[in-house]
Every structure is written in C-alpha cells, then in structure tokens.
N, C-alpha and C positions, 0 to 999 in steps of 0.2 A: 586737435588744435595745435597749430605751430607756435612755438615759443621763440620770441625775439628778444635778444639782449641789446638794449639801447645804451651806447656809451657816448654821452653828450654833456659837456660841462656847462652849457647854457641852460639854466633851469627852465626858462620859458619855452625854448625850442624842444627840450626833452619832454615836457608836459604835453605840448601840442602833438608831437609824434606819437606818444603813448595813447592819447585820447583818440586820435585819428585811426590808429591801427586797432584799437579796442573796438571802435564802431564797426570795423570790418571783420571782426572775429578772431583777431590775433591776440595771443597772450604775451604781454610785454613785461620785461624786468628792466628798470631804469637805473643806471649808475652814472656818476658824474666825474669819475677820476679813474686812471689806470689801476691804482691800488684797489679801489672798490670793485672794479670789474674782475680783477684776479681773484679776490675773495669770493665773489659770486660764483665764478667758474669752479671753485672747489666743491660746491654743493649742487650746482645746476649745470645741465648741458643743453644749451639752447640749440635750436635748429639753424639760426642765423644770427650774426652780429651786425647791428647798424653802428657804424663807427665814425665819429667826428675825427678828422685828421689832427686838428690842433687842440690838444688837451692840456689842462693845467696839471702838471705832474712831472715825474722824472722821465716819462716816455711820451712820445706822440702816438697818434693812432696807428700809424704804420708799424712802429716798433712794438706796440702792445699786441697787435694782431699776430706778428711774427712770434712773440713770446708765447701767446696762447696756443698757437698751432704747433709749437714744439711738442705739446702733449695731446692736443685734440685736432681733429680735422673738421673745421667748421667754416662754411662760407662767410665772407665778410663783404658787406656793402658799405663802401665809404661815402659819406655825405660831405661834400666840400664845395667851397667857393674859390678854392685855390687853383690857379691856372699854370702853376709851375710845371713845365714839361718834365724836369728831372724827377719830381715827386710822383707824377703820374706814371712815368716809366718804371719807377720803383714798385708801385702798386701792381702794375701789369706783370711783373716777374713773380708775384706771389701766386700760390695755388688757390684757385676758387676765389679770386678777388674781383670785385666789381666796384664801380663808382658812379655816383649821380651828383650832378651839379646843383648847388643851392642857388636861388630858391627853387622849390619843386612843388608840384601839386600832390595833394594827399592821395588822390586816386592813382596817379602815375607811380608813386612810391609803392603803394599796395600791390599794384599789378606787377611791378618789377620784382617784388618779393615773391609773389606767387610763381612767376616764371623761374626764378632761381631755385625755389624749393620743389618745383614740379618734377616728379620722378621721370627719368629718361624712358621714352617710349610710350608714355601716357599722353592722351590728348589734352590740350589746354582746357582748363576750367573756364567757366564764365568769368569775364573780366570784372574786377571790383567796381567798374563804372556801371555794371548792370544792377548791382544791389549794394546795400549797406546793412550793417548790423546796428540796431539801436537798443538802448536800455530804457525801459519804460519806468517812469517815476514811481508808480505805485505797484510795480510788479514784484516778482520774486528774485530779482537780480540777474535773471537770464537775459541774454542779448537776442533780440528778435530780428530775423532777416526781413528786409523790406526792399522790394524791387523799385528801382529809381523811376521807371516809366509809370508806376502806379501812383507816385507822389504827386498830388495836385498843388498843394501849397503848404507853407509853414507860417505859423503865427507866434510871435514872441510872447512869452508869459513870464515877465520879470526875469528871474535867473534860469528859467526853464523854457521849453519850447513845445508847442502843439503841432503835430505833423498830421496832415490830412491826406488819406489815400483814396483812390478811386480806380476800380478795375476797368470799368467802361462807362459810357455815358448813361446807361440805364441804372447803374448801381448807386446806392446812397454812399455818401462820404463816410469814411471810418476815421476816427480821431485817435491818435496815440499821444499820450502826455509824456514827453521825454525828460530824462534827468539832465540833459545837456541844454545849453542855451542855443538860440537860433544861429548865432555866428559860428559856433563850433559845428553844428549840424550842417550848415550851408557849406562850410569849408570841405566837408567830406563828400559833397555831391558834385556831379559833373558840371563844370563851370560853363560849358557851352549850352547847357539845358536849363539851368536854374539861375534866377536873378532876383536880387532884392529890389522891390519896387516901392517900398514904404519903410519907415523906421521899424514897423512892427510886422511886416509881411515880406515873404519871398515866394516866388511862384515858379512852377514848371512851365516854361514858355510853350511847350507842346500842348498844354491843357488850356491855353487862352483861346476862347472862341471869338470874342469881340472886345473892343475897348473904345473908350471915348476920352475926352480931355481929363477926366477925373477918376475913372474906374476901369478895371479889367473885369470881364465877365468870363468865368471859368466853366469848364465842364462840371456838372453836378449842380448847376443853377446857383452859383455863388458869385458875388461881386466882391472885388478886392480894391481898396483905395490905391490910387496911383499918386504917390507923393511928389510934390513939386520938385524936390531935389533929385529925384530918380527918373524924371521923364526923359531927359536927354539920353541917358544910357539905354533906357528901354527902347526908345525909337531907333537907336543905332543897331539894336540887336534883332529887330524884326524886319520882315520884308513888307514894306508898305508901297502900294501902287498908287 
C-alpha cells in the first residue's frame, strides 16, 4: 500500500483528501504545517507528498519540498489554485515535481497519484474510476474493493450510508453498510455516472431501466424516489427522446 504525506493547512481540505484517498486504498499521513511535516519525515518515508503551496509557517510549500529533498528523493504533487507563472516555473525546475489545480475531482487526484507512483515499464493499472475501497461499518476495519459499475444506488442512513451492488440483472442486490456518509461516498465516485436524485438517494445512471415523474426503476426491481429538487438535473443528465 502506497503511503502519502498530505501537507495542507486547511483542516477541512486535508480531512477530505485523506478520506477520499483512504477509500481508494492509500495510506495517508496528514500534517498542517512545514514544521510538522519535517518532524514526520524524521520517522516516516512516504512514497509521495501532496503539498499545498501556501502554508502557514516559515516556509511555503515549494521551499518545504526543496528542504525535504535535500535529504530524500520523494516526488511532490502540488495542489494549488495559484496561477502565478513565476511560481509554476519554479516548481517545474524541481526534480519529480508535479502540480494539479484546485478544485479537483477525487477520482482524478487518485488516478494522477497512481500514474506518478507507477513503476517505469509496467502497464497502467485499472484507473481509480473503475473501483473504490470502502470501509464497512460493522466490519473488521479492512477496506473492501467495490467496482463502480456494480454499484446500483446509495441510500443515506443518518451519519452513515448503505451501498447496494448488483453484478447483473439476474442477481439479487447486495447491501454494504458503510462507515462514511452518502456525501463522502458520492464524492469518490465518477461524477459522470452517479447522481443524487433525492435527499436520501443517489443512483448509478447506467442502472436506471425506467422512470416516471416520481420514481426511478432500477435493475434488481427496485424503485427509487425522484425528489422534486433533483428532477431538473436528472433530466439534464439523461438522453430522453
């Protein structure tokens, strides 16, 4: 399992990144300042550093990466909304440095990490959009791999989420009770395929067989309510003749 050091001073952003990457099977260490990151590096050697450029501390992200790589050779993926050409040119001069603009999709971030860490000469693995790793609420703490194409729909369950999978039309639905909520889980799924259609439901659009003004009828003989506030977006996303 690849280990990722996340250096991000915004607590909310850092938590979201850590959760999203955890769903996809990455081990993350989160730090919020240059000083904290340097202390972690004394005991840990991550495979990749995710670095916010603008940090609260004596160094910015670019200076911190240069300091770390005086002793280690670790690739750095900068996460930034800064369009300063001089700053980007400074990053490009660093060895094994990459950058991604904010905001970004969780699936794209995970796929980019996978490409950076892929050993030279080896074929690319399945993209993270093909599957996610989920932690089951009543399980043993292990993350289970679930292929996105098998997911039929999600149902909110207070602070948690129930995920229903279906291998094909003839198979019964299987339910996984996740330890994450629906919003967190939905954020990790391909946005062109999954859509929230009710305050308590999100569906895989590829699994919708029929619909009317009030309900969606899914593979596996399940009906899902179509919320009034979600109808417009649903109709935009489907091809209706």
